[in-house]
C-alpha positions in Angstrom: -68.1 20.3 -31.8 -65.3 20.5 -29.2 -63.5 23.7 -28.1 -60.3 22.3 -29.4 -58.3 23.3 -32.4 -55.3 22.3 -34.5 -52.9 25.1 -35.2 -50.4 24.8 -38.1 -47.3 26.8 -38.6 -44.3 26.3 -40.9 -40.7 26.9 -39.7 -37.4 27.1 -41.6 -35.6 24.4 -39.7 -36.0 21.7 -37.0 -34.2 23.7 -34.4 -36.7 26.6 -34.7 -39.6 24.1 -34.6 -38.3 22.4 -31.4 -37.7 25.8 -29.8 -41.2 27.0 -30.5 -42.7 23.6 -29.5 -40.9 23.4 -26.2 -41.9 27.0 -25.3 -45.6 26.6 -25.9 -45.6 23.2 -24.2 -43.8 24.7 -21.1 -46.3 27.5 -21.0 -49.2 24.9 -21.3 -50.5 26.6 -24.4 -50.6 23.3 -26.2 -51.0 19.6 -25.2 -49.0 18.3 -28.2 -46.8 19.5 -31.0 -45.9 17.4 -34.0 -43.0 18.5 -36.1 -42.9 17.1 -39.7 -40.0 16.0 -41.6 -38.8 18.3 -44.3 -41.4 19.4 -46.8 -41.3 21.6 -49.8 -43.2 24.9 -49.8 -44.0 27.0 -52.8 -45.6 30.4 -52.1 -45.9 34.0 -53.2 -43.6 36.4 -51.5 -42.8 40.0 -52.6 -44.3 39.5 -56.1 -42.4 36.2 -56.9 -43.0 32.5 -56.4 -40.6 31.3 -53.8 -39.6 27.7 -53.1 -38.2 26.6 -49.7 -37.6 23.5 -47.5 -39.6 23.8 -44.3 -41.0 21.8 -41.4 -44.7 21.9 -40.3 -45.8 22.3 -36.7 -49.1 20.7 -35.9 -50.2 22.0 -32.6 -53.2 20.7 -30.5 -54.8 23.1 -28.1 -58.0 24.8 -27.0 -59.5 27.6 -29.0 -59.6 30.0 -26.1 -55.8 29.8 -25.9 -55.2 30.8 -29.5 -54.5 34.5 -28.9 -51.7 33.7 -26.4 -50.4 30.8 -28.5 -50.3 33.1 -31.6 -48.4 35.7 -29.6 -45.9 33.1 -28.3 -45.2 31.7 -31.8 -44.8 35.1 -33.3 -42.4 36.1 -30.6 -40.1 33.2 -31.4 -40.6 32.9 -35.2 -38.0 34.2 -37.6 -40.4 34.9 -40.4 -41.7 38.4 -41.0 -45.2 36.9 -41.7 -45.4 33.4 -40.1 -48.1 31.0 -41.0 -50.3 30.6 -37.9 -53.7 29.2 -38.8 -56.2 27.3 -36.7 -58.7 24.7 -37.7 -61.5 23.5 -35.4 -61.6 19.9 -34.3 -65.1 19.0 -35.2 -64.9 15.5 -33.7 -62.4 13.2 -32.1 -61.8 10.5 -29.6 -63.4 11.7 -26.3 -60.4 10.5 -24.3 -58.0 12.4 -26.6 -60.1 15.6 -26.5 -60.3 15.4 -22.7 -56.5 14.9 -22.6 -56.0 18.2 -24.6 -58.3 19.9 -22.1 -56.4 18.6 -19.1 -52.9 19.3 -20.4 -53.5 23.0 -21.4 -53.8 25.8 -18.9 -57.0 27.6 -18.1 -57.4 31.3 -18.8 -58.3 32.0 -15.1 -55.4 30.2 -13.6 
């Protein structure tokens, strides 16, 4: 297993998605962020089923950067409770995994 993760977060619009993506890339908290086209989300909120159009951010980074990444996303996100979930990358192309490592900052510097 690698020390890399995929973090997912939904956003209300493409502008918000780009703002979050650019910030975390500039801070080297991610190697890559994909922003999906519009998708439809149905979810429980305040006791009712809600339905909205959103975009999904798929963020590739290292597990050790998650706390800082989470803080950065929360600071820019308009939702009261944003989705910020991480899944481990169990396997992947060794060259791609090395690229994630090289493009993200180290905790000690």
